[in-house]
C-alpha positions in Angstrom: 10.2 -2.4 53.6 9.8 -3.3 56.9 12.1 -5.9 56.2 14.3 -3.6 54.5 13.9 -0.5 57.5 14.7 -3.2 60.0 17.4 -5.5 59.0 19.3 -3.3 56.5 19.7 0.4 58.0 22.8 0.8 60.1 24.5 4.1 60.7 27.3 3.6 63.5 28.2 6.6 65.7 31.4 7.8 65.7 32.6 10.5 68.8 32.5 14.2 67.6 36.1 14.6 67.3 35.8 11.3 64.9 33.3 13.3 62.6 34.8 16.6 62.6 37.6 15.6 60.1 35.0 15.0 56.8 38.2 13.6 54.8 38.5 10.7 58.1 37.1 7.1 56.9 34.9 6.7 59.8 33.0 10.1 58.2 32.6 9.1 55.1 31.5 5.7 55.9 28.9 7.2 57.9 27.8 9.5 55.6 27.3 7.2 53.2 24.9 4.9 56.0 23.0 8.3 56.7 22.3 9.0 53.0 21.6 6.0 52.4 18.6 5.3 54.7 17.0 9.4 53.8 17.2 7.5 49.9 14.9 5.1 51.7 12.8 7.2 53.9 12.5 8.7 50.7 11.2 5.6 49.0 8.9 4.1 52.1 7.3 7.7 51.8 6.4 7.6 48.0 3.9 4.8 49.5 2.0 6.9 50.9 -1.5 6.9 49.6 -1.4 3.5 48.2 -0.3 2.1 51.8 -1.7 3.0 54.9 -0.7 6.2 56.1 -0.1 4.3 59.7 2.2 1.8 58.4 4.1 4.4 56.0 4.2 6.7 59.0 5.6 3.8 61.4 8.7 2.9 59.0 9.2 6.0 57.7 9.0 8.4 61.1 9.2 6.2 63.8 11.7 3.7 62.8 14.0 5.5 60.2 13.8 8.8 61.3 13.6 8.7 64.9 15.8 5.9 65.6 18.5 6.2 63.0 18.8 9.6 61.1 17.9 12.1 63.8 20.4 10.0 66.0 23.0 11.0 63.1 21.7 14.2 63.1 22.1 15.2 66.5 25.4 14.1 66.5 26.6 16.0 63.3 28.3 19.5 63.9 25.7 22.2 63.7 26.8 23.9 60.2 26.1 23.6 56.4 25.9 19.8 56.6 24.0 19.3 58.9 21.1 22.1 57.5 21.9 19.8 53.7 20.9 16.6 56.1 18.0 18.4 57.6 16.7 19.9 54.3 16.7 16.4 52.2 15.0 15.0 55.4 12.2 17.5 54.9 11.8 17.0 51.4 10.9 14.0 51.9 7.7 14.6 53.6 4.3 14.2 51.6 2.8 17.6 51.6 -0.9 16.2 52.3 0.5 15.2 55.9 0.7 18.7 57.0 -2.2 20.7 55.5 -5.2 21.5 57.9 -1.9 21.1 61.1 -2.5 24.4 63.3 0.1 27.0 62.6 2.4 26.1 64.8 2.1 22.3 65.1 3.2 18.9 63.5 3.2 15.2 63.6 3.7 13.8 67.0 6.4 11.7 65.3 8.0 15.0 64.5 8.4 16.2 67.5 12.2 15.4 68.2 13.2 16.6 64.7 11.5 19.8 65.0 13.4 20.1 68.4 16.1 19.5 66.6 15.5 22.0 63.7 14.8 24.6 66.3 18.5 24.2 68.0 
């Protein structure tokens, strides 16, 4: 899993003006790479409870979410596409990670993602 996260994930960054045209090749390519990374995130987080939780959170949250996916999300224009992307990312998180947390708090690795959601 570590090798896949470190070597297989690539999401290019293009100017926002390029990404506004959803029919452009750059936009389509970046979307395909984003959804591929979300699928990898989902697969990594499925190992929760089998592989050490620290390892799963490091690979899934610290590396995939915060390093690759969040950068793409912050560069995606606000609107339905961004909401759909965020929803799919949230759906990957194991519910048990949030049990026992105080209301209004979250995992430290999710603070930046939560800030993005609030914006």
